[in-house]
N, C-alpha and C positions, 0 to 999 in steps of 0.2 A: 340581422346576423349577431350583433352583440348580445341581444336578449337570449338567443339560442345558446351562445357560449356561456352566459351566466347560468342558465338552467343546467347545462352539462356540468359545470364546476360545482354548483350547488348539489346536484344529485350525486356527484362523485364524492363530495365532502360528506354527504349523508351516509354513503356506503362505508366510508372510513370510520365515521363516528359509530355506526352500528357495530362494526368489527371491534372497535375499542371497547364498547359496552359489553359485547360478548366475551371478550378477553377478561374484562374486569369481573364479570359474573363467574367465569371459569375459575378465577383466582379465589373469589369468595366461596364458591362451592367446594373447592379443594380444602380451604381452611376449615369450613364447617364440617366436612367429612372427617378431617383429621381430629377435630375437637370431639366429634361424636365417637370416634374410634378410641379416643384416649380420655375418658371421663376423669381420670385421676390427674389430669394436667390443666389446672385453672388458667395457666398462661395461654394455652392454645384456645381455650374458650373465650378469653378476653380478647385475644388477637382477632379471632374470627368475628366476634361480636362487634368490635370497633371497626373492623374493615367493612362489614355490611352496613353499619350505621353511616359511615362516611360515604360509601357508594350510594346508598339511598338518599342521603342528604343532598348530594350533587344532582341525582336524578330528579328529586322532588323540586329543587330549584329550577332545573331545566324545564320540567313539565309545567311549572307555574309561570314561566316566562310567556308574555303575550305573543312572542314570535313563534312559539312552538305550534306547529300546524297539525298536530294530532287532534282527533275529535275531542270535544269536551268530555264525552262519556268515557273514552279510553284514558284520557289524562286523569280523570277523577278516580277511575278504577286502579290505575297504576299508583297514584298518590296514596290511595287507601292501603294498597299492598305494602308500599314503602313505610307508611306509618305503623302498620301492623308489625313489619319486620323490625323496626326500631323498638317498638314496645316489647316484643318478644326477646330481643337481644338485651334490652335493659333488664329484664327479669333474669336473664342468664348472668349478667354482670353482677346483679344484686344477690346472686346465689339462691334464687327462688325457682330453680329448675334448669334443666338442660334438655329440653325437648327439641332436638335438632331436626327430627324427621320432617315435620311440617315446614320448617324454615327451608330445608334443603329442597323439598318437593316443589314448593311454590316458586322459589328462586330459580330452580332448574327449568320450570315451565316458562318463566319470564325469559330466561336466557335462550331457550329453544325458540321462543317467539321472535326474539331479535334476529336470530340466525335465519329465520324463514323468509 
């Protein structure tokens, strides 16, 4: 019986965590969409970029943790997407472009996968 209770709590905590991640992606997507819509505002671009870098930094640490039970292939793919997002937002911060379209698209896909 205690083992069943642990599984229920763990699974419930996992649902809460997924919801928190979905909300975090929603916030990041909103910021990126605002930055794309207002290219004359470097402050919005900086805020969106830093937000996404922070979000992906946390996710990459979680994905790298040995207790993370996702498949190695999925973890590797997500880490690659996270590193790409960080690289692309670094370029935006450095003033080397503001190509928000692919960033928004891939991060929306990840967000939608979390909600599924």
